[in-house]
C-alpha positions, 0 to 999 in steps of 0.5 A: 223792117222794124214794124215786122220785127215788132209784130213778131216780138209781140206775137212771141211774147203772147206765145211764151206766156202760155208755155205749157211746162211753166204753166204746169209747174205753176199749178202743181207743187210737191209737199213731202210725199204728196203732189198738190194740184191747184184746181182754182177753187180747191187743191187736190193732194195726191200721194205720189205713190198713188198717182199716174199721169196721162194726157194728150194734145199738142202741148202734152209732152211739154206739160208732162215735162212740167210734172216730171220737173216737180215729181220725177218719180211719177210715171205715166203716158201722154200722146203728142204729135209725131213719133214713129211709134210708142215708147220713143222718149220720156220726161222723167218716167212719163212716156211720150207716145206718138200720134197723128194730127190734124187727123188721127192715124194708125199711131193715134189708135195704137198709142191710145190703146197702149195708154188705156192698157197701162191705165187699166193696170193701175190700182183702182185706188190711184188718182189720174192727173190728165194733161189736156191741150188742143189736138187731143181730138186727133191724138187720143182716138178710139172709135166707138163700137161699129165705127171703123178706124178708116171711117174715123179718119175719113170723118176727121178730114170731112169735118176739116174741109166742110167748115164745121166750127169746133163745137159741131166738130167735137159734138160729132167726134164725141158720139163716134168715140169711146174716149171723147165726151167723158169716155176716158173718165168712164174707162178710168172708173172708179179712179178719180181724175184731175185735169189741167188744160190749155184751152184752144177754144173760144169760151174755154169750155172744158167739154170742148177742149180736145173733145173733153175726154175726162169731163162731162159733155152736154152735147147730144146725138141729135145736135151732132146729126142736125149740125151735119145736116145744116152744113149739107155734110151728112151725105158725105159722112161714112156709112158706119158713122151715119148709122151710129149717129142715127141709132144714138139719136133714136135712143138705142141702148147699143149707143149710149150717150156721152157722160152727162153733167151731174152723173156719177161718172162726172162726180169723179172729175175735177178740171181747170183751164191753166192756159188760154188765148186771153193769157196770151193776149194780155202778155202780147199787150204788155210787150206792145206797151213796152215797145212804145205802142198804145194798145187796143185789144178787141173784146169779141173773139175772132170767130166765123169765116177767116176772110170775113173776120179779116175784112171787118177787123181791117175796116175797124182800124181807122187812123192812128195819131200815135204808134198803135197796136190792135190785138185780137184772138180767137179761131176762125174757120175756112170752108174749103169745099172742093178747093185744093189750095195750100193754106190755113185760117191765119194765112187766109186772114192775112191775104184777105187783109191785103185789099183793105191795107193797100197804100196805108200805114197799117201792118198785120200778122195773123198766126196760130199760137201752135206754130202750125197753120193748116197742112203747111210749114207756116204759122201764119202770114204778114200783110201791110200797105205794100202787099197789094203793090207786090201782089195783083188784085187777081192774085189775091182773088185767086188765093182766096177763091182757091184757099191757096193763101200759103202759095201767095204768101210764100211767093211774096216772102210774107209767110211766117214760119216758126216751127211747132211751138208745143203750145196751142191757145188758138190764134193771135192777130197783131196790127200795128199802125200810126207814126213809126216809133223812134 
């Protein structure tokens, strides 16, 4: 039980280090009648009377609370998961609108339209502080001309199930949207836009986080088309989406490219990543050392199929002659195909670790920092040397083959349930081995 408590403590230390409200409060400060925004290589000073806050993502509400704590008179609107409609709650004068996740729904479309309408009513001399985090791709949703909202929702589900990585997923989303890939930056013109972001992508590329609504985008229609083709998913794409991608690939004027680096629109944008998986890993490592563990942090981020990544990490653990903590972070994928099981990438990671851990002294927790793993109530799952004694080889094989990891973990009492954390910097894996600490 102590080993499991340590796993949880180390994970929670990582999540707490990327608390959105505290991160925003550490990157904005008030100087008289101006808000100073720390952009790393520069600081933007914006008159409070000429500043409007917008944003979207799983952490948007908490990030808005950070701004409101520093400058309660600043108004705005952000879109966060949940909520039955618009205007239900506020942080200071910043309205929190509801949206659907992990795929957009009517709330997402209605809230996005409301945010755009309010933005357009602001004076063109205003500056926009945009608060961006993972999940914005589904929450900030406005289809491009010719693409229906129904097809947009279908596309989101297809991308989730076909195993597309985040780069391809966002390349496709950007080219069938009027707000992604710098689209919101165009809508805000000629206003300047400053973006503070929490990264949920490997490499922390600003154009990939939330599909980059306020930053330039190097991806192209051709890349989106060829990526879907390579996955064998092109035929499953809704007709209106396929027509738009084909028209854009052919260079038709009715389907302009996304905002490109070096363009006039791109020149009005400044952005900074203020929270990331690396920050969470560093905090988790500090907590592990405080608890008495020797720490090894995997240099390469986790990427690729969850089961394959899990097997590779477990194979690398080896023997430990002292209490040892191995940490890894990143975002794996699960190619679900026609399977109808319940699970998510972190829970699949935990189940796939069971055979390699069988009978040994290592214990493992794999969990999303957002507290959500797939469409289940769990953030992730536990696995240890006793897992294969409590679950048969057949049960493990079935759970992996049917991508039904949550059902197995829940039955074993090994599902890790935290509830939504209001942050999102991909996933953490914590493995503890060696002699039990005193």
